[in-house]
N, C-alpha and C positions, 0 to 999 in steps of 0.2 A: 596601602599596607595590606599584606596578605598574612593570614593566620591559619596554620595547619591544625585542624581540630576535628572532633567527632560531631557531625551535624545532627541536629535534634529533630529535623523533619525531612520528609522526602523532598528532593530537589533534583535539578538537572545541571550537568556541567555546561557552563556558558561557552566553552570552547568547542567541544565535539558533540554535545547533545546526549551523552550517555546518562542514564538514570543513576542517581545517587540516593539510595534508600536511607532512611533515618538510621543513625548509628554507624554509618560508614565514615571513613576518614577522607577529608577533602580540604581544599583551601577556601577560606572565606575572604573575599576581597571587599573590605568595608567601604572603600570609596565608590566602587561600582555596584555594591550590594548584590553580588552574584557569587556563586561557588564554582570551583574548577577542580577536576580530578588532577592527580599528581602529574600525569603525563602532559596534559595541556598546560598546566602551570609552569612546568619545567621548560616547555617550548617557548614561553614568553621571554625567557632570558632572566626572569626574576630568581632570587635565591631559592635553591631547592629545599626542600625539607627532607548500585546494583540494578537486578539491573536489566537494561533493555538495549535494544538495537539503537545505534546512533541514527538520529534523523533530526530534522528541524524541530526545535522546541522553543519555549520562551527562554529568556535569559540570553538570547542571541540578538544580533542586529535586527531592528524592526524593518518592516518592508520599505519604509520610506528612506532608509539608509542604504538600500541595496545599491551595489555598484552598477554602472551602465553595463548592459548585457552585450558583450563582444562575441562575435561569431568565432568559435574555436576552429582549428584546422581539421581536416578530414580524419586524421589519425585519432584525434581526441574524441570524435563522436562515433567511431566505429564499434567500440565495445558496448554491449548492452546486456549485462548479465545480472540477474537479481541476486542481491546479497553479496556481490563481489567485493565491494569496498569494506563491508562489515567483516567478511571472512579474512580479507587481507589485514585489517586492523587487529583482528583476533590473533592471527598467526604472528604478527609483529610483536604484540604485547606478550603473547605466550612465550615466544623465544626470549624476549628481554627478561621476563620474570624468571624463567628457568635458568638463564645465565647468571642472574643475581643469586639465586639459591645455590647453584653449583659453585659460585665463587665463595660464598660463605662456608660451604662444606669444605672446600679446598683450603681456605685460610684456617679453618678450625683444625684440620688434620695437620697442617704445617705447625700451628701453635703447639699442639700436643707433642709432636716429635721434638720440637725445640726445647720445650720446658722440661721434658724428661731427660734430654741430654744435658741441660744446664743444671738441673736439680733432680738427680735420680730418685730421691725419696719423696721430697715435697712435690716434685713435678708429677709423679705418678698419682699422688693423693689428689692434687688439684685437677688432674685430668679425669680421675674417676668421679669426682664430685661435680664436674661441670657437664651439663647436658650437651649432647651433640646436636648440632642443627640437622634437620631433615628436609628432604625435598618433598614437601607435602602437596596436597591438591592445589590447583590454581585458585587464585582469588576470585571472588564473586564479580569484581569489576572487569576482570579479564574474560571470564566465562560468559559474561553478558553479551559480548560481541559475537561469540559463537552461536548463542541462542538466538540473537537477533538475525544473524544470517540465515539460520534454519527457518525462522518465521517468514522472512522475505521470500525464500525459495518456495515455501508452501503457498503463499499468496500468488506468486508467479504461476504456479501450477493451475490454480483455479481460474486465473485470468485468461489462461490459454484456452479455456473452454468457452469464453464469451464470444458469441458470434457477431461479426461485423464491427469489431472493436480493435483499434490500434493501441498497442501497449509499449510504453517505455519503462525501463527499469534503472534504478540506481543512478540518478542524475545529480550532478554537482550543483550546489547553490552558489552563485557568484559571490565572492567576498566572504566566504564562510567555510568552515571545515565540515559543515553539516551537509546532508544530502536528502533528496526526495526519493523515497523507496520505490514508488510506482506512479506512473501517470497513464491513465486510460482515456482514450478519446472515443466516445460512443455517440450514438444518434442524438442524445440529449445534452451533450457538452463534454467538457474536460473534467476528469475526476483525479484529484490529488489524493493518493492513498498512502497512509502511514501504517505499516505492519507492526504489531506488538504481540509478543508471545508471553502471555501472562496466565495466571491461574486465578480462580475465584469468580465471583458473580459480578457482572457489569450492571451498574445502576446509575440513574440520573436522579439526583436529590435536589430539592429546593430547600436550601438552608437559610433563606431570607426570613423576613418578618411578614406581618400581615400587610404592610404597605410597600414592601420591597422584595422583588424576586431576585434570588441568587442561586441559579442552577449550577450544580457541581457534578463532575463525573467521578464516580467511585468504582474502584476495581478491587475486589477482595477486601472491602472495608476501608481502603485507603483513598484519599483524595488524589485523583490523577487528572485534575482539570488542566494542568499545564500541558498535557498531551494535546488537548483541544486547541489551546493557544498556539501550540507549535504548528498544527495543521492550518490554522488561520493564517499564520505567517507564510507557510508554503503556498497557500492560495494566492497571496499577494505577489509572491515571487513569480508564479506561473502567469498571473495576469500581466505583470511587467514584461515577461518574455513574449507573450502574445502580442503586446503593443497595439499599435493602431491597425495593423493588417488583419488581426483577428480579435479586435477589441470587443466585438459584439457577442463573442462566444461565452456561454455560461461556464463558470468554474466551480466545481463542487468539492467539498472536503469529506474524506472518509477515514475513519479509524477502524482497521480490521484487526480484531483480537483473535489470536490463535490459542486454543486451550482454555478459554473462559466458559463460564456457565451463564445461561440466559433464562433460566426458569422453565417451568412446564410449557408455557406458551412463548415460543421464541419470537420476539418482535425486535425490529431495528429501533434504535433509540437516537434521538436528535438532541443536540445541545449546542447552542450558539451557531446554529446552522450547519453543524458537522454531523454526519451520520455515523453511528457506531454499529457494526455488524460482525458476523462471523464469516469465515472463508467461503462456505458453500452458498452464502447469500450474495456474494460479490458479483458473479457473472450476470445474474439477472439485474442487479442494481445498475451496473455500468452499461448494459445493453438495452436499457429501457427506451421506448420509442421517443423520438424527438424530431427536430427540424434541421438537424445539422446536414443531413443528406450526404453527398459524396465529398464533403470537405475534410473528412477525418484524416485521409491520407496526407493532404497538404498541411494540415495543422500539426500532425505528428512529425513530418519532415522539418517544419519550421522549429518546433520545440527541440528536436535533436540537434539542430544547429545552435540554438540559443542556450541550451542547458547541456553541457558536455557530460560524458560518462564519468562517474565518480571513481573509477578504478585507478 
């Protein structure tokens, strides 16, 4: 059973991975205990009724449920453009949202013409007292995709500065609508990088008790630990893609925040094994010395076959 409602806490769409901030309208699927944005809920065939770039998050299939990784054809792996799928999704949602608004405006104009013809006096009064619909700014849920694409492109720019590193962008996760923003293969292993364009201070807080540790990631005072869980899932997807051929290669998780504050002394933060950092710290992080040697090219080629472009 799905209920369309205003959610009371920050969450993430189980279908596409877009962030749904507290107070936004979304579907609550009680049986699955997840939320979905309207677009994803409508795509399921069920009755119809903020934000960040789409990427793998929690509330999506766990790593153990991932489909077998089939090798896509050459056309599917040729494109490799950062932010491409997020930009495409933004354009699709923007066009759909604009069309709905234009339809309401056209229907309103038609109603005003008709009612004035049918009831010259009362119709004019009704028309004058009824507010006209306007084509206002895009919704936060739609704009989030544009912002996400901008963040991914910024991360791609700094990754291009990393020496001796192979980089893949915008790779599709098999069996899911989600994607992996960036995969970097450097001397010390494979880095799964999720780009997020947020504002505010990044903090790791221990909210547990004296006898129990419970580290949480906070950004601008909001609990964003689900972003970490999303990266952990992406790591498992990449490990499955590496399979036996490159099973010995270390896979690291990174959350790269664009536009955030890190305090007077800028330090990378780690939570659940995932590193959080800012764009300019990324090249040094992924190019750190290691024992991978000349295998980076072969690993990158393998991952391009196993994880197709998400465009």
